[in-house]
Residue, then its C-alpha position, 0 to 999 in steps of 0.5 A: x246263077x252267079x251270086x258270089x264272085x272273087x276279084x284276084x289281083x295284086x292289091x293292097x301292096x302300096x302300088x297306086x296303080x293296082x289299087x286304082x285297078x281294083x277300085x274302078x273294076x269294083x266300082x264298074x262291077x258293082x254298077x252292072x252286076x248289083x245282084x252280085x257280091x264281090x269280094x277282093x283277094x290279094x296274093x297270097x290266095x285265100x284257099x277257103x274264099x276262092x273255093x267258096x265263090x261262084x266265079x273267080x276273076x283273075x285281074x285286072x292287072x298283072x298276076x300271071x308270071x312264070x319266073x317264081x315257081x312258088x308264085x305259080x304254085x300259089x296262084x293256080x288256086x284261082x284257076x278253078x273253074x269257072x274263072x275269067x281273065x279280066x284286064x290282064x297283061x302277060x308279065x314276063x312273056x319271055x319266061x312263059x312255061x309250057x305247063x306253068x301258070x300263064x299257060x294254064x290260065x290261058x287254056x282254062x279260062x272261060x273268057x279272056x280280056x287282055x290289055x295288050x295287043x301283043x299278048x294275043x299271038x302268045x295267048x293263041x299259041x297257048x290256047x290254040x284259039x281266039x275264042x273268048x279272047x278280047x283285047x281292051x284297054x287297061x282299066x286305069x284308062x277308065x279313071x275319071x278324076x273327081x276334079x281338076x286342079x288349075x296348072x300353077x307354072x313356076x317359070x312361064x318359059x320353061x316346060x313342067x317336067x314330072x319324074x316318077x322314078x322306079x328302082x335304081x335307074x340313074x338320073x344325070x346330075x345336070x337334069x335336076x335344074x329342069x325337074x318340076x314335080x317328083x312323084x311316087x306311085x309305089x311304096x317301094x319307090x318312096x325312098x328312091x323318091x325321097x333320095x332324089x328330092x334332096x337334089x332338087x331345089x325345094x322352093x320350085x319342086x314338089x314331091x308327091x307320094x303313092x298314098x296321095x289320091x288318084x285325083x291329085x296325082x292325075x292332076x299333077x301329071x296332067x298339069x305337066x308337059x312331060x312325064x318321065x316314068x318307070x311306072x306303067x300306070x303313071x304312063x297310062x294316066x299321062x296318056x289319058x290326060x293327053x301329056x307327053x310321056x317317055x319311059x325311064x327303062x326298056x321294060x316291055x310293059x312300060x314301053x308299050x304305053x310309052x313308045x319311047x325311051x328317054x333321051x337325056x342328052x336331048x332333053x337336057x339340051x333343049x327341053x322345049x324342043x325335045x317334048x315338041x319332037x315327041x311323037x304324039x300317042x293316039x292309041x293304046x297298047x290295045x289299038x283303041x283310040x284315046x279320044x274314044x276312051x275319053x269320050x266313054x265310048x270303050x266299054x271292057x265289061x261288054x264280054x263279061x256281061x255276055x259272058x255272065x248272062x249264059x249263067 
């Protein structure tokens, strides 16, 4: 019988998306399995804690990548049986090594729940089969805001555009007259967000940071007509809220939930027309329909329940 379990992920480093996944997963697991005591670990692994629990749960979120040998060796600590991969996304798939962390995790896991359908061929090539492998939406899609804020429009004729920057992606100078909100989803993005904030008109633009509550940032996004982002979970929340979203970069992960990269020229030329012509997103990268997710018809813990019932 499983009495203790460890939830291991990239939690507690000032990334709202990762912390959101942790909170959602703990809430859902705690409600479903009140008899199990759940612990949370974050890199770098606590060897004693990892060894002492009955079950190791890797995820939700991206923890498996092979681009750094030190990272690989550290996180093989979690691959002690029994262990499952829950809500994971394969990071840096172009760097997957035959005997790296990703391969060993996929081969040895008792259960795999990936958030991207595109990961399945990679998992099959490493695992040799699809036994115990499932694709469900990212846990961020299960977020339920505690409240909804009324939308306050500054100019009724202009669309509300929210920008969630990442890294040093260049933003055209002539874009700034159209931005309504600047939001940061990570402590790493705060300096960039503050720098960009100096280029906008303070009387008509709000600036929010990752340490604001998920409820608040969700409402900022939900009140927008367009989100431009380089952060994966900002795009997830936009999709959940039914807001058009485009990617700042061509990064595979963010592209999976946005489908389209920003066309600055077209946006600046005619913002309303650009937003209107964007293809609507009706399914996640796991191919689950958003309307079913919003209606609470999708439950990624079903395979976990079936797995734990075996003990």
